[in-house]
N, C-alpha and C positions, 0 to 999 in steps of 0.2 A: 647720241646726242643729249647735253643736259635741257633742263630748264631755267627760266630765272629762277626757282626756287631754289635748285640745288646748291646743296651743301659747299659743290667747291668752287662756286660762284665768284665769294673773296679774293680767289687767285685771276680770274678775270678782270675785279676791278685794279686789283696791283699791275696787271699787264699793262692796264689803259692810263694808272697814271705812270706807270714807267714811259710808255709813249707818249706822253700829253705834259710831262711836268711840266711846267712853266721854267724860261727861261728868267733869272733874277739880274737883272743889271742889265745893260743896253746890249743889245745881241750886234753885234759888224755884220754890217750887211753881206746881203750873201749867204750868210749862214743857217743853219736849221737849231733847235734849241739844244741846248749843252742836256751832254750825259749826265747819269745820276750812276750813285753807287748802289742802288738799290739792288736786296739780292734778286737771285735765277727765279723764274716764275717758269714753271714743268709742271703738267703741261698749259696750254691756252685753255680755256673752259670757254665753249658757247652754248646761246640759244639757239633755237632751231630757226631754220632760214628759211623763209617765205616759200613754199614749195613753186611758186611759176623763175622764183631764183634759182633754187635747189638743183631743178628738172632740167632746167638751162645749163649749170655747171657740173651735170653730169652726163649731155648726150655726146661731147665728142671724146675718143677713146684715146687713154693716156696714160702712161705708166706711173703716173703719181695717187695718191690714195685719193678717196672721199675728202676725208677729213680735208688733207693738202689741200684741196683745190676750194672748198668753203671757204678754209682760214685767209686765203688768200684773198678771194673776196672779202672778208671781213677787213682785211689787214688798209685794203685801197679803198675799200668806201669808209671806213670809220677812222683809220691811225694816219694814213699818209697827209703830207700836209699840204698837196696840193698846187705847191710854189712849181716845183719842176719837172721834168720827164722824169718818169723810169726807162732803165735799163734792163731785160731779159733777152740770157742766153742759153740759148736750146729750146726753143717749142716744143718742136715736132708738130704734130697737127692743129697746136694751139688750146687743149683743155687749159694750161696753166693760162696761156694770154688771156682767154675769156674770162677765167676769173678775175688776174687781176684789168683787164679794161673797163670789165664792167660795172666790178667796184668805182675804179678813174670816175666811171659816169656818174655811177652815183653818188661821189662825194660832193657837198656843197661845197667845199673849200676847194674842187679844181677849179685852178685859174684856167679862161679860155687861152686853148691851142695848145696845153699840155697832151705830153703823150706817150705810149709808152712803145719804144725803141728794141724792138726785138729782131736776136740774131741767131743763125741757123746756116748749117747746110743742107740748104731744102736740096739734096743730089747726093747719089752714090751713100744714102744711109741706111736703106735696106733694099734687102731686093726684092723685087714685082711680088711674087709668092707674099714674104714676110709683111707686105705695108699693105698690102688685100687682104691679111687677115683684120689689121686694123681696122681697114676701112669698110669691113663688110658690113657693121651692125648699122653705119651713115648711111648705107647704099640699102639697107632692108629697112632703116626707118620713112627714107623717102627725104635724108639731108643731104646727101648727094646720088648722083645717079649715076647707072653705068658706065655709060660716058664718061663719066665727070672722072671715072677709074679706067678708060682706055686711051684717054689723051695722055696719060703718062709716058708712055713707049717703055722699051726695055731697059733702060737705067734708072727708070722711077723719079727721075726731080718733082719735086712736089710742091714748090713755094705756089703755084696755077692752083694746086686744091688747096689750099691754107688758103688762100685769098678766094676763094669759093666757099669754102666756113664760113670765111669773116666778112668779107667785103658786103653784103647784104644785113649785116646787122645793127641796131641800134649805135655799137659803140664801136662801130669802126673809125670813127672821128679819130677815137683816140691809139688807133694801132697803127704802126708803121713796121711792116717786115721788110728785115736785109738780107739777100739771102748770102751770110758772110759767117764764114763762124771762128776759132780760133785754131790755130797751130796744134799738134799734140806733140811735135818733136823741132826743138831749134834748128833742123838743118829745111824745116818749112815752110820758115819764115818768110825768106823769098821766093818760092816758088808755089805762092798760093796769092787768091784776092781773102784778104780777113780783115775781120771785123777794123772798122776805124768812128771813133766818135770823128763830131765838127770841131773846130777852133773853138776855144773857150766854153765846148758844151758842160751842163752841170749837170748832176741829179743827188737827190738826197735818197733815192730804194735802189734799191739793185735786187733780182733774184736771178739764182744762180742754178742753172738745167743743164748745161751744155760743157760742163767742165767736167770732162772722163778721161781724163790723164793731169800727170803729177806737173808736165810742163807746159797741157794746157790750161789749167788752173793760172799759173805763172802768168802765163801770156797776157789771159783778160784781166787778170790784177796790173801788169803792167799800163794794160790801156785803158782802165776806169780809175786810174790812180788819180788823176789829175780832177776828174770831175766827178769826184766823191767826195763832199763837205761833210767836217764833221758833223755830226748827227744822223749822216747816211742812216738807214736801213740793210743791212748783207741777210738775205735770204737764202741760203743754202743749202737747195731740196736733196741733194746724197751724202747730207753732213753725215746723216746715222747709217744711209748703208753700209753693208760692211768691207766692203771692196775698194770702197773712194778711202782711202787712209789721207793721200795726200789734201782732202780742207780742212781734216784737224790738223793737221801741220805745220797749214798753212796759218792758220787761227792761231795756235800755239805760239808760230816764228811771230807772231803780233800780237800778242795775249796784250800788250801794255794800250795797244786800237783797240780789240775789240772786246764789248763790253758785252756778254751775253741778255737773250732778255727771256725766249723761252722757244719750246719746239712745239708741232703738231708732227708726230710720226716720224720722218727722217727728215723732214726741216726744220732746221732748226734758224734760228733768227739772231743775230750779232746787231748792235750798234756801234757805228764806226767814232769812237771818241778822239781823234787827231789826225787827219790825214797822211794818208800813205804816200810815198814817194818812190820813182824808179830804181834811185839810184839803193833805197834801202830794202828794195823787193831786191837786187842783184846782191844786198848783201847778207842777206839772212835765210834768201830761198834758192840753192844755187837749181841747175838747170835741172838735174833729173835725183829718183830717189839715191841712184849710185855714185853721183859726188858727195851727196848729203853724208851718206853711209851710216854702218846700221847704227852705231854709237851714237850718234844724234837723231836718228828719228827714232831711235827707244827714248832717248830724254823726253822729243816732245810728247810722245805719243803718251809715255807715261804720266805726265804733266797733266794731257786729257783728264790721263783715268781719277788719278785725284781730284785735281778737281772738279769732277762729277761725281764720285765718292761724296766728298765733301758737302758738296749741294744736295746729297741723297738722290739723285741722277739718275735710277736705277738701270734704265736704258739704253744713255750714253756711256755709262761704267763698263756695260756688257759690248756694247759696240766699239768701243773704243779697245778694247782689247781684242776685239777679233781686226779693230785694223792695225793695232803693233802686229799680230798673228801673218799679218796681209804684208805687211811694208819689209817685215823680216822677209819675210818668202818672194819678194819682188830681188832683195841683193841676194837671194842664194842663202840664206843665214837660215837654211829649210826644218835644222833640227832644233834650234830656235823657235822656230815658228810652231813646227808642232808642240813645243813645253807651254807657249803660251796657250794655244786651244786646248791641251790638258788644264789648264787652270784655269781655262774660260768656262768648260764643262760640270767645274766642281763651284761656279759665283753661286752666289742665293740671287732666286727671281728669273732663273737661266731657264725654265720651262717654255716659255711665250718666244725662245730665242731659237731651239733647239735646229729648228730648220733649216736656219742659216747655220750655223755652225753644223750640219754635216754637208751642207752647201762649202762653206770655207774650207773644208778640211779634205774636196776634190779639186775646188781651185778657189783661195784666200783672193787673188784678186788678177787684173790682169793690165799688160803695158798695149802702147798703140801697135804691139805688132802678136800681139796675141798673149791666151791665156798663161797665168802663172798655176802650173798641177802643185799637189803635194801628196796627201794621201796619209795613212794613217804610220 
């Protein structure tokens, strides 16, 4: 963590200017501040959170990093407009939900009645033993009881557990969970109960941690397109994770809409400059990587690599290189994927990434039906 005297503190001030820069001229009703063309800020730099807040953000087991959760609290307590509901996809036990909702609660600009609408498939997620391993620290600390866990039954639906974790908290008024995710394949659209938003719903903040597939990303973006106003912040939690090439591909497909703002670990933040439309999503982002094709996938991800290189974002440059390998392996161009991974191993600054590169050699990505294997 950094202190207020940290020499990198100007990065944080630049981020704040990007997020708060005033709109010049009359702002149309129902829109957020206009985007700017100021350069990418990488990474965000923060002062230390108060101990009582930090402790709460670290209590719930989460697949996000400590830095990511602390950033979410900062974002929603300091940068969020407070004017519109927030949308989250993929909260799991709600470590990120707590960070967002607590930040909303502590934001002096929060308009009465605004909430975090969080969506997930709170069922058939993990088997009971794996879910038990996540819940064990909370049971040990007394935050949950053994009876809470035993109530899950054999299929491990855990919306009730989620509510027991959060309903007694001061931010509970800000949190509305829904047992609805997004489909991973087009054919699932008609065979399940999926995420929906109310008619006329408007948001200016979207946290994405539940788009775990190419089509899941498309399905979510179709649902959020009409709700997200210009100036909306899109926070992609898995953007930097080596398997999730579809997030970078989507951003690049709509690079004329998404302005990069900054990152913390794998979470990258973009501002929506102009609205997305369902028709454009259909035209620019097909239903599968196979339909997109190896040539187009390479174009999209090579553009991400080039942009990260230009802005001296070494983390993004290396991870997008792994994304290119993952995408090629996904569409069965495995020899090309191996060449990309070999080139990644020669990149400057690769040492902190060697663990994920070794993992990528074994399994660079996954499909809705299984793991994509590779091998040297």
